[in-house]
C-alpha positions as a LaTeX table, in Angstrom:
\begin{tabular}{lrrr}
\hline
Residue & $x$ (\AA) & $y$ (\AA) & $z$ (\AA) \\
\hline
Met1 & 0.00 & 0.00 & 0.00 \\
Ser2 & 1.32 & 3.43 & $-0.90$ \\
Ala3 & 2.69 & 6.12 & 1.37 \\
Asp4 & $-0.55$ & 7.98 & 0.68 \\
Ala5 & $-2.39$ & 5.37 & 2.75 \\
Trp6 & $-0.22$ & 6.14 & 5.78 \\
Ala7 & $-0.81$ & 9.86 & 5.26 \\
Asp8 & $-4.55$ & 9.26 & 5.00 \\
Leu9 & $-4.50$ & 7.26 & 8.23 \\
Gln10 & $-2.70$ & 10.03 & 10.09 \\
Lys11 & $-5.09$ & 12.58 & 8.68 \\
Ala12 & $-8.02$ & 10.54 & 9.93 \\
Ala13 & $-6.72$ & 9.36 & 13.30 \\
Gly14 & $-3.96$ & 11.76 & 14.27 \\
Pro15 & $-0.30$ & 10.74 & 14.78 \\
Val16 & 0.07 & 7.02 & 14.06 \\
Ser17 & 3.29 & 5.02 & 14.26 \\
Arg18 & 4.61 & 3.19 & 11.22 \\
Glu19 & 4.27 & $-0.06$ & 13.17 \\
Thr20 & 0.58 & 0.56 & 13.82 \\
Phe21 & 0.03 & 1.39 & 10.16 \\
Glu22 & 1.67 & $-1.88$ & 9.10 \\
Arg23 & $-0.36$ & $-3.83$ & 11.66 \\
Leu24 & $-3.56$ & $-2.35$ & 10.28 \\
Gln25 & $-2.50$ & $-3.35$ & 6.79 \\
Ala26 & $-2.01$ & $-6.92$ & 8.01 \\
Phe27 & $-5.41$ & $-6.78$ & 9.71 \\
Glu28 & $-7.02$ & $-5.71$ & 6.45 \\
Gln29 & $-5.74$ & $-8.84$ & 4.72 \\
Leu30 & $-6.81$ & $-11.04$ & 7.64 \\
Phe31 & $-10.27$ & $-9.48$ & 7.58 \\
Leu32 & $-10.65$ & $-10.26$ & 3.87 \\
Lys33 & $-9.53$ & $-13.85$ & 4.48 \\
Trp34 & $-12.07$ & $-14.40$ & 7.27 \\
Asn35 & $-14.79$ & $-12.68$ & 5.27 \\
Arg36 & $-14.70$ & $-15.50$ & 2.73 \\
Ser37 & $-16.25$ & $-17.82$ & 5.31 \\
Ile38 & $-18.02$ & $-15.37$ & 7.65 \\
Asn39 & $-20.08$ & $-12.44$ & 6.41 \\
Leu40 & $-18.28$ & $-9.62$ & 8.21 \\
Ala41 & $-19.14$ & $-6.71$ & 5.89 \\
Ala42 & $-21.41$ & $-5.86$ & 2.98 \\
Pro43 & $-19.96$ & $-7.25$ & $-0.28$ \\
Ser44 & $-20.35$ & $-3.82$ & $-1.92$ \\
Thr45 & $-17.77$ & $-2.37$ & 0.48 \\
Leu46 & $-15.04$ & $-4.97$ & 0.07 \\
Asp47 & $-13.36$ & $-3.28$ & $-2.89$ \\
Asp48 & $-12.13$ & $-0.50$ & $-0.58$ \\
Val49 & $-11.91$ & $-1.85$ & 2.95 \\
Trp50 & $-9.13$ & 0.59 & 3.84 \\
Arg51 & $-11.18$ & 3.74 & 3.24 \\
Arg52 & $-14.72$ & 2.53 & 3.83 \\
His53 & $-14.04$ & 0.64 & 7.03 \\
Ile54 & $-10.56$ & 1.22 & 8.48 \\
Leu55 & $-10.19$ & 4.96 & 7.90 \\
Asp56 & $-13.88$ & 5.47 & 8.66 \\
Ser57 & $-13.35$ & 3.81 & 12.04 \\
Ala58 & $-9.99$ & 5.43 & 12.75 \\
Gln59 & $-11.38$ & 8.96 & 12.66 \\
Leu60 & $-12.92$ & 8.42 & 16.10 \\
Ala61 & $-9.43$ & 8.43 & 17.62 \\
Arg62 & $-8.92$ & 12.03 & 16.52 \\
Ile63 & $-12.19$ & 13.14 & 18.12 \\
Ala64 & $-11.21$ & 11.64 & 21.49 \\
Pro65 & $-7.40$ & 11.78 & 21.51 \\
Thr66 & $-6.93$ & 11.28 & 25.24 \\
Ala67 & $-9.69$ & 8.79 & 26.10 \\
Thr68 & $-8.45$ & 5.44 & 27.40 \\
Arg69 & $-11.61$ & 3.51 & 28.37 \\
Trp70 & $-13.80$ & 2.58 & 25.41 \\
Val71 & $-16.67$ & 0.20 & 24.66 \\
Asp72 & $-17.90$ & $-0.67$ & 21.17 \\
Leu73 & $-21.45$ & $-1.98$ & 20.80 \\
Gly74 & $-22.28$ & $-4.58$ & 18.18 \\
Ser75 & $-18.68$ & $-4.81$ & 17.01 \\
Gly76 & $-19.44$ & $-7.20$ & 14.13 \\
Gly77 & $-16.42$ & $-7.35$ & 11.83 \\
Gly78 & $-14.42$ & $-5.06$ & 14.10 \\
Phe79 & $-15.43$ & $-1.61$ & 12.89 \\
Pro80 & $-14.76$ & 0.58 & 14.70 \\
Gly81 & $-13.79$ & $-1.58$ & 17.69 \\
Leu82 & $-10.81$ & $-3.53$ & 16.38 \\
Val83 & $-9.41$ & $-0.55$ & 14.49 \\
Leu84 & $-9.56$ & 1.45 & 17.70 \\
Gly85 & $-7.83$ & $-1.43$ & 19.46 \\
Phe86 & $-4.86$ & $-1.06$ & 17.12 \\
Leu87 & $-4.77$ & 2.70 & 17.65 \\
Leu88 & $-5.21$ & 2.51 & 21.42 \\
Ala89 & $-2.15$ & 0.29 & 21.65 \\
Asp90 & $-0.18$ & 3.54 & 21.30 \\
Arg91 & $-1.93$ & 5.03 & 24.36 \\
Pro92 & $-0.51$ & 3.76 & 27.66 \\
Gly93 & $-3.22$ & 2.14 & 29.78 \\
Ala94 & $-5.91$ & 2.33 & 27.10 \\
Ser95 & $-8.33$ & $-0.50$ & 26.33 \\
Ile96 & $-11.59$ & $-1.22$ & 24.55 \\
Asp97 & $-14.39$ & $-3.73$ & 25.19 \\
Leu98 & $-16.06$ & $-5.22$ & 22.11 \\
Val99 & $-19.64$ & $-6.35$ & 22.67 \\
Glu100 & $-20.79$ & $-8.84$ & 20.03 \\
Ser101 & $-23.44$ & $-11.51$ & 20.59 \\
Asn102 & $-22.84$ & $-13.39$ & 17.32 \\
Arg103 & $-20.51$ & $-16.25$ & 18.25 \\
Lys104 & $-18.78$ & $-16.52$ & 14.87 \\
Lys105 & $-18.06$ & $-12.81$ & 14.75 \\
Ala106 & $-16.95$ & $-12.86$ & 18.38 \\
Ser107 & $-14.52$ & $-15.65$ & 17.49 \\
Phe108 & $-13.09$ & $-13.52$ & 14.69 \\
Leu109 & $-12.68$ & $-10.56$ & 17.04 \\
Gln110 & $-10.94$ & $-12.72$ & 19.64 \\
Ser111 & $-8.64$ & $-14.22$ & 17.01 \\
Val112 & $-7.48$ & $-10.77$ & 15.86 \\
Ile113 & $-7.00$ & $-9.56$ & 19.42 \\
Gly114 & $-4.87$ & $-12.59$ & 20.21 \\
Gln115 & $-2.83$ & $-12.48$ & 17.01 \\
Phe116 & $-1.94$ & $-8.80$ & 17.37 \\
Asn117 & $-1.97$ & $-8.62$ & 21.18 \\
Leu118 & $-4.45$ & $-5.76$ & 21.18 \\
Pro119 & $-5.57$ & $-3.97$ & 24.36 \\
Ala120 & $-9.11$ & $-5.25$ & 23.87 \\
Arg121 & $-11.60$ & $-7.71$ & 25.32 \\
Val122 & $-14.51$ & $-9.48$ & 23.63 \\
Leu123 & $-17.83$ & $-9.80$ & 25.44 \\
Ala124 & $-19.80$ & $-12.42$ & 23.51 \\
Lys125 & $-23.07$ & $-11.23$ & 24.98 \\
Arg126 & $-26.08$ & $-9.10$ & 24.30 \\
Ile127 & $-25.56$ & $-5.44$ & 25.07 \\
Asp128 & $-28.06$ & $-5.46$ & 27.90 \\
Asp129 & $-26.15$ & $-8.33$ & 29.51 \\
Ser130 & $-22.90$ & $-6.35$ & 29.43 \\
Tyr131 & $-23.68$ & $-3.35$ & 31.60 \\
Ala132 & $-22.26$ & $-4.81$ & 34.79 \\
Leu133 & $-19.12$ & $-6.00$ & 32.97 \\
Val134 & $-18.09$ & $-2.66$ & 31.48 \\
Ser135 & $-17.34$ & $-0.22$ & 34.24 \\
Ala136 & $-17.32$ & 3.54 & 33.65 \\
Pro137 & $-16.27$ & 3.80 & 30.00 \\
Glu138 & $-15.31$ & 7.24 & 28.74 \\
Ile139 & $-16.45$ & 6.59 & 25.17 \\
Val140 & $-19.27$ & 4.43 & 23.77 \\
Thr141 & $-19.13$ & 3.70 & 20.04 \\
Ala142 & $-21.40$ & 1.97 & 17.53 \\
Arg143 & $-21.40$ & 1.77 & 13.76 \\
Ala144 & $-24.18$ & 0.45 & 11.51 \\
Leu145 & $-25.91$ & $-1.09$ & 14.52 \\
Ala146 & $-29.29$ & 0.61 & 14.98 \\
Ala147 & $-31.22$ & 3.83 & 14.61 \\
Leu148 & $-30.19$ & 6.57 & 17.04 \\
Pro149 & $-33.24$ & 6.27 & 19.36 \\
Asp150 & $-32.45$ & 2.57 & 19.85 \\
Leu151 & $-28.73$ & 3.28 & 20.30 \\
Leu152 & $-29.43$ & 5.79 & 23.02 \\
Asn153 & $-31.69$ & 3.33 & 24.81 \\
Leu154 & $-28.99$ & 0.66 & 24.63 \\
Ala155 & $-26.17$ & 2.96 & 25.75 \\
Ala156 & $-28.16$ & 4.91 & 28.35 \\
Pro157 & $-26.77$ & 3.06 & 31.41 \\
Trp158 & $-23.34$ & 4.45 & 30.52 \\
Leu159 & $-24.27$ & 7.75 & 28.87 \\
Thr160 & $-26.43$ & 8.90 & 31.76 \\
Lys161 & $-23.45$ & 8.40 & 34.07 \\
Gly162 & $-21.01$ & 10.60 & 32.19 \\
Ala163 & $-19.83$ & 8.57 & 29.21 \\
Arg164 & $-19.66$ & 10.19 & 25.78 \\
Ala165 & $-21.11$ & 8.60 & 22.64 \\
Leu166 & $-19.44$ & 8.65 & 19.23 \\
Phe167 & $-21.90$ & 7.17 & 16.75 \\
His168 & $-21.40$ & 6.87 & 13.00 \\
Lys169 & $-24.48$ & 7.99 & 11.09 \\
Gly170 & $-25.45$ & 8.46 & 7.45 \\
Arg171 & $-27.48$ & 10.90 & 5.43 \\
Asp172 & $-30.73$ & 10.49 & 7.40 \\
Tyr173 & $-29.22$ & 11.29 & 10.77 \\
Arg174 & $-31.24$ & 14.48 & 11.32 \\
Ala175 & $-34.51$ & 12.55 & 11.37 \\
Glu176 & $-33.01$ & 10.12 & 13.87 \\
Val177 & $-31.85$ & 12.97 & 16.09 \\
Glu178 & $-35.32$ & 14.54 & 16.00 \\
Glu179 & $-36.97$ & 11.24 & 16.91 \\
Ser180 & $-34.53$ & 10.75 & 19.77 \\
Thr181 & $-35.47$ & 14.06 & 21.37 \\
His182 & $-38.97$ & 12.72 & 22.11 \\
Arg183 & $-37.51$ & 10.66 & 24.95 \\
Trp184 & $-34.06$ & 12.09 & 25.58 \\
Ala185 & $-32.37$ & 15.42 & 26.13 \\
Phe186 & $-28.65$ & 15.63 & 25.31 \\
Asp187 & $-25.83$ & 17.82 & 24.08 \\
Leu188 & $-24.86$ & 17.16 & 20.47 \\
Val189 & $-21.83$ & 17.94 & 18.33 \\
Glu190 & $-21.86$ & 16.89 & 14.67 \\
His191 & $-18.48$ & 15.97 & 13.19 \\
Ser192 & $-18.36$ & 15.69 & 9.41 \\
Ser193 & $-17.09$ & 12.31 & 8.28 \\
Met194 & $-13.68$ & 12.35 & 6.65 \\
Thr195 & $-14.55$ & 9.35 & 4.48 \\
Asp196 & $-18.23$ & 9.81 & 3.60 \\
Pro197 & $-19.43$ & 13.19 & 2.29 \\
Leu198 & $-22.95$ & 12.40 & 3.52 \\
Gly199 & $-21.91$ & 10.89 & 6.85 \\
Val200 & $-21.34$ & 12.31 & 10.32 \\
Ile201 & $-20.04$ & 11.27 & 13.70 \\
Leu202 & $-22.54$ & 12.25 & 16.37 \\
Glu203 & $-20.88$ & 13.18 & 19.65 \\
Ile204 & $-23.47$ & 12.95 & 22.40 \\
Thr205 & $-22.99$ & 13.94 & 26.03 \\
Asp206 & $-25.11$ & 14.66 & 29.10 \\
Leu207 & $-27.86$ & 12.20 & 28.16 \\
Arg208 & $-30.93$ & 12.49 & 30.37 \\
Pro209 & $-34.55$ & 11.35 & 30.04 \\
Arg210 & $-37.17$ & 13.97 & 29.22 \\
Asn211 & $-39.38$ & 12.47 & 31.89 \\
Ser212 & $-37.40$ & 12.39 & 35.12 \\
Asn213 & $-39.67$ & 9.64 & 36.44 \\
Glu214 & $-39.02$ & 7.38 & 33.47 \\
Leu215 & $-37.03$ & 4.24 & 34.16 \\
Leu216 & $-34.05$ & 3.72 & 31.89 \\
Ala217 & $-34.29$ & 0.80 & 29.51 \\
\hline
\end{tabular}
């Protein structure tokens, strides 16, 4: 892969070591190998895994450059969770939990973590069975998992206690934000995606229910 790819990675994620870049290249090839037997990503995206998945995931590291405690919901093929695991290896004391209930995908995630010795842990569980296992994360991520109202319901046990959400969203995100405000109040920052002209990263903080008597899901 050309030097331009390393430059693109640093533009997306911030300063990245050459070793981390090379490890992500190796991960890309491993991902494609596993994808032949396990459906880890949409076939239409496989012609440009580096930009559409790896760089798209890596941009979260630039938004939260000092965070060390992360959790990724519905990690699937490892985007953004595994990519962040590679990048967090350069941050002393950093780690990420990957929540994925699909056993085959969880096995893939665990295999990558073991092969590259990533600072990550797989929780092969449903999200609502993981709350007690993930203590006080700083950042909650999710990509291509659910509509924003559902994401907020799933992440509420962490977000209402001070965690910050970084959620990838596409062109229809404004309608999802509007729908979410029926139940939740929150502070929102929209970060333009560096890889998708129609996409955004929604940074959500201070999540609180509109009805103070409402029990969290």
